[in-house]
C-alpha positions, 0 to 999 in steps of 0.5 A: 500500500503506498504511504500516501494511502496509509497516512490518508487511512490512518488519519481517518480512522483516528478522527472517527475513533476520536470523533466517537468518544468526544460524541459518547461522552456528550451525549452521557453528559446530556442525559445525566444532566436531564436526568438530574433536572427530572429528579430535581422536579419530581423531588420538589413534587414529593416534598409538597406531598410529605407536607400536605400528608404531615398537615393531614395524613388522610390527604388523598392524591388520586387527582392528577397533578400539573405538569403531567407529574404522577403521584402514589403513596406507598407502604413499606412492603409496596402497596399501593395506598393511593395513587393519581387516577392515571396510575391505576392499581400499579405500584412503581416500585417493587417490594424491594425498591420501596424497602430501599426508598424507606430510607433513601431517594431512590431514582429509576426509569420503569414503563407503565400503562396509564389509563385516561383520566379523560375523554381529550387524555393525550398520555393513555398508553404505555409510557416511559417515566421517569420516578423519584421516591422518597421516604414518607411519614408514617413509614410511607413512601412518596414517589412522582413520576413523569414522561422520559419523552422530553428528556429522550428526544432532547437526546436522540436529536442530539444524538443525529446532529453528533452523526451528521457532524461526525460523518462529515468531519471524518469526510474532511480529514480524509480528503485533507489528508490525502491532499496533505500527503501530496507534495511531501510524496512528489519531492520524494519520488524522484529519490525513492524511484532510483535504484540503491546504489545511485540515490542522492548521494555527494560525491567526497571531495579530497581536502585541499589541505592534504599533504603532498609528498615528493617521490625522488627517483630511487626511493622505495 
């Protein structure tokens, strides 16, 4: 394989690997940041529910809250005590997750079937939800959930944009490396094409300071 081709292939592959690593790190950071924002919003909602339960332990949360957030109250064993109408009787947490949420905040992703709460409801059907569960009063667990559609759509759009940019960048790097390698290969072609014995060498000159010796007749 010619040197020019090898250089182009190596530079193109290096650019592709670098772009893949940078894109992966960017998407990971984007997903982590958006998930953190959802968790903060859900934590604020669970705080409101806990405050309401402490003021009135019989307060109901059967109605869907605003901003597409669903609330559910569970026992320490994962049994549903009360929940938003759209969740029905489906538990957002397993028994093991509910026990863990009794001691610390738990964030997780799940899929549930949301029931239509009105004829104009647009969220009916299976939905991917982000759930935040925290310890509540009287041994209960308070969970809040919201759709992951906004997060997933943002990450999906960023992925396609990075893919298009990466293809353009790798193609540009390949063409650029091919063109940049041309002058060097052209300058060295005259020497590379010659036989080994006729490469560009400079004949050694005799030193002008070499001492001359006069040989006289009869000398050996």
